[in-house]
C-alpha positions in Angstrom: -63.6 38.0 -58.8 -64.9 35.7 -56.3 -67.5 32.9 -57.2 -71.0 33.4 -55.7 -70.3 30.6 -53.2 -66.9 32.0 -52.3 -68.5 35.2 -51.7 -71.4 33.9 -49.7 -68.9 32.2 -47.4 -66.6 35.2 -47.1 -69.8 37.1 -46.0 -70.5 34.5 -43.4 -67.2 34.7 -41.9 -67.2 38.3 -42.1 -70.7 38.5 -40.1 -69.0 36.0 -37.3 -66.1 38.3 -36.9 -68.3 41.3 -36.9 -70.6 39.6 -34.1 -67.6 38.5 -32.2 -65.6 41.7 -32.4 -67.8 43.3 -29.4 -66.9 41.9 -26.0 -70.4 41.8 -24.6 -71.5 39.6 -27.5 -68.7 37.2 -26.6 -69.6 37.2 -23.4 -73.2 36.4 -24.0 -72.5 33.6 -26.6 -70.1 31.9 -23.8 -73.2 32.3 -21.5 -75.4 30.6 -24.2 -73.0 27.8 -24.6 -72.7 27.3 -21.0 -76.3 27.6 -20.0 -77.9 26.2 -22.7 -81.5 27.2 -23.8 -81.8 30.4 -22.0 -83.9 33.7 -22.1 -82.7 37.2 -22.6 -84.2 37.8 -19.2 -82.0 35.2 -17.7 -78.8 36.3 -19.2 -79.7 39.8 -18.3 -79.6 38.8 -14.7 -76.1 38.0 -14.7 -75.1 40.8 -17.1 -74.3 44.6 -16.9 -76.6 45.8 -19.1 -80.7 45.8 -19.7 -82.7 42.8 -21.1 -83.4 45.1 -23.9 -79.4 45.3 -24.6 -79.0 41.9 -24.2 -81.9 41.0 -26.8 -80.0 43.5 -28.9 -77.0 41.8 -29.0 -78.4 38.4 -29.2 -80.1 39.7 -32.4 -76.5 40.6 -33.6 -75.3 36.8 -32.9 -78.4 35.3 -34.5 -77.7 37.3 -37.6 -74.3 35.8 -37.8 -75.7 32.3 -37.3 -74.0 31.9 -33.9 -77.3 31.6 -31.9 -81.1 30.5 -32.7 -84.1 31.5 -30.9 -87.1 29.2 -30.2 -90.7 30.5 -28.9 -91.4 28.7 -25.7 -94.9 30.0 -24.7 -94.3 33.8 -24.2 -90.7 33.4 -23.9 -88.0 33.3 -26.4 -85.0 30.7 -25.6 -81.7 31.0 -27.3 -79.2 28.1 -28.1 -75.8 28.3 -29.5 -74.7 27.1 -32.9 -71.2 27.1 -33.1 -71.2 25.8 -36.8 -70.4 29.3 -38.1 -67.2 29.5 -36.0 -65.8 26.7 -38.5 -65.4 29.4 -41.1 -64.0 31.8 -39.0 -61.4 29.2 -37.7 -60.6 28.3 -41.1 -59.9 31.8 -42.2 -57.7 32.0 -39.0 -55.6 29.1 -39.9 -55.4 29.9 -43.7 -54.0 33.3 -42.6 -51.6 32.0 -40.2 -50.4 29.4 -42.8 -49.8 32.1 -45.3 -48.1 34.0 -42.7 -45.8 31.2 -41.6 -44.7 30.9 -45.3 -43.7 34.3 -45.5 -41.8 34.1 -42.2 -40.0 31.0 -43.1 -39.0 32.6 -46.7 -37.7 35.6 -44.8 -35.8 33.6 -42.4 -34.2 31.2 -45.5 -33.5 34.7 -47.0 -31.9 36.1 -44.0 -29.9 33.0 -43.5 -28.0 33.4 -46.7 
C-alpha cells in the first residue's frame, strides 16, 4: 500500500494527466503560457468555444494546479504554473526507463 505522501503525489500526477488528456485544455494551457496573465474572454476570442467553455476548461486546469487565477477588478486573470508537469514528466521517464530495461532483457534473451 502506498504511503500517504506517495498516494498524494500519484493523485497530483493523475490530475495533470486527466487535465492534459483533453486537446482543448492543452491548447488553452499553451495559450496561457504564451500570453501570460490572460482572461477567459481573451482566450475565447481565439478559441472555437464560448467564454463559458473556456472558463470550464480553465477550472479543470486549475484543479490540476496547472493554472492559477487572480482577480483583477472585475476580471479574473490566469497564469500558468508548470510545476505540476514535473510529476507527470517524472512518471513518463520512470516508465520509459522500466520499459527500456524490459526491452534490453528481451534483446539479450533473444541474442542467446
